[in-house]
C-alpha positions in Angstrom: 4.1 7.4 16.4 6.9 8.8 14.2 9.9 6.5 14.1 8.0 3.4 14.9 7.4 0.8 12.2 4.0 -0.6 11.5 2.5 -3.0 8.9 -0.5 -2.4 6.6 -2.3 -5.4 5.1 -5.1 -5.6 2.6 -6.9 -8.5 1.1 -7.1 -8.5 -2.8 -9.3 -10.8 -4.8 -9.9 -11.1 -8.6 -12.8 -13.1 -10.1 -10.3 -14.6 -12.5 -8.1 -15.8 -9.6 -5.1 -14.6 -7.7 -2.8 -15.1 -10.7 -4.7 -12.3 -12.5 -3.6 -9.7 -10.0 -0.8 -7.7 -11.5 -0.2 -5.4 -8.5 -1.6 -4.0 -5.3 -0.4 -0.5 -4.3 -1.1 2.5 -2.2 -1.0 6.2 -2.7 -0.1 8.4 0.3 -1.3 12.0 1.0 0.4 14.3 3.5 -1.4 16.2 6.2 -1.8 19.2 3.8 -3.5 17.0 1.1 -0.5 16.8 -1.3 0.3 13.4 -2.8 3.6 11.8 -1.9 5.8 11.3 -4.9 9.3 9.8 -4.5 12.5 11.1 -6.1 11.9 8.8 -9.1 8.5 10.2 -9.7 6.6 7.2 -8.3 3.3 7.9 -6.5 1.9 4.3 -6.5 3.9 2.3 -3.9 3.8 -1.5 -4.0 2.4 -3.9 -1.5 3.6 -7.5 -1.3 2.2 -11.1 -1.2 5.6 -12.8 -1.1 5.8 -14.3 2.3 8.7 -12.1 3.2 7.7 -11.0 6.7 11.1 -9.5 7.6 11.3 -7.0 4.7 7.6 -6.6 3.6 5.5 -7.7 6.6 3.8 -10.4 4.5 3.3 -13.7 6.4 2.2 -16.1 3.7 3.0 -16.0 0.0 0.1 -16.2 -2.5 -2.7 -16.0 0.0 -4.1 -12.7 -1.4 -3.1 -10.7 1.6 -0.8 -7.9 0.6 1.4 -6.2 3.1 3.9 -3.4 3.5 6.1 -2.2 6.5 6.1 1.6 6.9 7.3 4.2 9.3 7.2 8.0 9.5 10.5 9.6 10.2 10.7 12.3 12.9 11.0 14.9 10.2 7.5 14.2 8.9 4.6 16.3 10.1 2.1 15.0 12.7 -1.5 14.9 11.8 -3.9 12.9 9.6 -2.2 11.2 6.6 -4.5 9.5 3.9 -3.8 6.2 2.3 -5.6 5.0 -0.9 -5.3 1.3 -1.7 -6.0 -0.3 -5.1 -5.3 -3.4 -7.1 -4.6 -3.7 -10.8 -5.3 -6.8 -12.9 -3.3 -8.3 -15.8 -6.1 -7.8 -18.4 -5.7 -5.7 -21.6 -6.7 -3.1 -21.0 -6.1 -3.6 -17.2 -8.8 -3.0 -14.7 -8.5 -1.3 -11.4 -10.3 -2.4 -8.2 -12.4 -0.3 -6.1 -10.4 2.1 -4.0 -10.1 1.7 -0.2 -9.2 4.8 1.8 -7.8 4.8 5.3 -6.7 7.7 7.4 -3.8 7.4 9.8 -3.0 9.8 12.7 0.7 10.3 13.0 2.0 11.6 16.3 
């Protein structure tokens, strides 16, 4: 429901170990299919594995479970919003993980 906070979590693993993960992020698509881009031009929003459950929703730092607390303000449209989750490693050139897609119905 709009105005209610919720937490997304996703497990990320790298064959070279957790320390090889540079970032885990999500992209968000509105009900009309347009990608959300913030005022700074960012469309890849970070997830956290820092143990900061209050600000980020992450329970345990360094366990490979990345989290983010979100909410949809009342001004946002109801309907199906699409999330795409992906991880990036520290390699040169960096590699991207497979993409996980999840739809969320916003009321």
